N, C-alpha and C positions, 0 to 999 in steps of 0.2 A: 565161480561167483562172478557175477555180472559188474562191469566197473561201471558208477554212477557216471552220467554225464549231465553237463549244465543244462538247464532248460530255460530258454530265453523267456524273459518277464514281459508279457503284454500289458501295456497300459490303454485303457479306452481315451478316446479323443477327449470325452466329455472331462475325464479327471485329469488329463494332462492339461488341457485346457485352464481347469480350475488351480491347479498346482502353478503355472505359469502366473495366472494372475495374483495368486498369494505372494509370490516370490517379487513381483514390480510392485505391490502394495508395502512390502515390507522394506524393499530399497528406499521407495517414496519416503515413508515413514522416517528412515534412518537419515536422509538426506535433510527432511523438514526439522527433525529434530536436532540435527546439527546446527542447521542455521539459526533457530530458536535459542540455542545454549551458545551460541556464540554472540547474537543479540544481547542475551541478558548478562552475558560476562562483559560485554563492553559497555552495557548502559551502568551496571555496577561500579564500574571504573571510569565513568565519563569524566568526573572531576580531575582525574590524574593524567587522562589521555585526551582533554580537550585542547583544541588547536589553539595558537595564541589569538588568531582574530574571532573566536566563538562569541556569537551574539549577532553575527548578521542576519538581516530579515530577508534578504534575496541572495542568492549564491548565483554563480556561472552556470552551475550544474542543477539549479533548482528546477522543478518540474512546473514549465509552464503551460496552462491549460489553453490560453489563449494569448496570443500578442496584438495588442492593437496598432494597426498601421499609423494613426497619428496619436500616439501614446501620450496622453495627460495626466495619467495616475496610474498606480500600481497595486492592487490590492493582492495581499497574501493570506493565505489561509492556514494554518497550522490546523492539522485534522487527523481523525481517526476512524477509520472505516467500519468500525464496530461500534462507536459513538451513535446514539440515536438522536442527539440533538444535531449533530453532523449530518445526520441523513434527512433530519426535518430541515435544516437550512438548506439542502442541496438544491431543491426546487426553486427557490428564491434566488440564489446564486446564479444558477443556470438562466434566471429570468434577467436578472440583472446582465449578466455575461452577453446575452444576446442584445439587451436594449443599447448597451455600451460597448458594442464590440470595436467600434472604430477609435474610442479615445481612452479604455481602460484595459490595461494588461491585467490578466488574473493567473496567479501564481499559487502552488500547492507546496505545502512542507508537511512532509510526516511526522507524526507525533503519537505513535500509538502508546496508549495507557495500560498501566502494568495491570491493571484491575479487570482487563480483558481478554480472557483467554485466547482468542484467535486475531486479536489487532496487530501482533508482529507477523503472523502467519499472512493477513491480509496485505500488509504492507510490502512484505516481499514479494508476494504475488504481484500485485501491480507494479511494482519497479521492474521486475524480471519481465513483465507486459512490455513496460514503457522503454526497454531495450530493444524491444522489437518494434517500436513506433506505433506502439497499441496503448499508451497510457490513458487516453480519455476512455475510451471502449471498456477498459478494464475497470477504471473508477467508478464511471456509471454503472456498470453492472454489479458493482460491490453495493453501492444504496440499493440498488433496485432490487436485491434479493438479501438485502440484510435481515428483514423480519425471519428470512427461512433458516439463518445460520448464527446470526447474533446472538451475544448472552448464552452460547451453549457451553456446558463443562467438556465438551467432546472436541478434539481436533479435528477441524474443518479442511485443513491442507487439500485434502484429494476434492472437494467440493470446489476450491479455487482453481485447483489443477483442471477440473472439468471446464471453467469458465475458458480457461487459456485453450483448450482443444476446441472448444466452440467457437473462437475468436479464428481459429487456422493458424495459431502460433505453431514454431517449429518448436516441439516438447523437448527435443534433446538440449536445444538451446535455453528453454524455459527450465528445465529440472536442473541444469548446471549453472544458471543465474541464481534460483532460488538458494543453491547450496554455496554458492561462492562467497566467501568472507568479503569480498569487495561490496556486493549487495546490502551485506549487513553492515557494512560501514558506513554505505551511502545514506542509510535510513537513521543510522544513529548520529550522522552528521547533522542532519534536522533536528531530532530531538536534543543533540548538545546545543545547538544555536537557539531553540525554543527555549530551554532551561535557562540560559544565559540571559536571554530577553525578559524571563518571569513568566514565560508561559506555564502555567498549572494546570489548564483542562482544556478541552476542546469543544467546538471548534473556536478558535482564537483567530481575531483578523487583525491585520495590521494595512492601513491605508497611508500609503505614501512614506512608509517608514515609522508611522506612528499606531499604537495600539488604539483599535475601535471600540469603543464602549457603549452603544447606542442603546438605548431604553425601549426602541420599538422598531419594527421594520421600515415604518415610516422615516425615522432618524437616520437609520443606515441608509436606506435609498438617498435622502437628501444631502448625506455626507458625501456619497459616491457621486452625486450629481454635482456638488460644489467642485470636489475634487476634478471632475471631468471637464468642467468648463472654466476653469480658470485660465 
């Protein structure tokens, strides 16, 4: 009787490539899910874990969109990248930023809303990009493409990872930052401050520490101009 021998199993390059991609996406999904769970747990216990100085409009680690060389005023926006109103305000704020670049400093604070499936995903992706010096490019990409991924019931973290690749980021560092609890805590700190300040929706603006509630874009611009020329 002949002795059976092991026969090597060959895998086609196409099948191997597909399997590799599936493994990568499985790892990515696990990483992002862990980040979201950590954020939701932190948010659920935000009252108990809130820092003693909660309620600051601006912190040293806040994301400064642009720093005015002759700063006369500071405009802070609590935002959600999946928020349609935030996207609608985006071009107006960019116009103000160009017009008052010399005298107004513009600051962003994360405030992902619970009702948006991908708001936390987006905030973590933007913060991860910010850690590589690409905050502005990533936040702009979020708003410019929001109609393509916003209000979706599906997890769009792979889309956001694609944005990071398009920006030429170090993807190992990006993935590590998205999964890092410190990134989640960084986003949660903004949320905690916002909640302590009474922020209940987005966008919410603070001009020199005071909440700004204009009834029109004209009033908004006038308030910024007045603060910038005081």
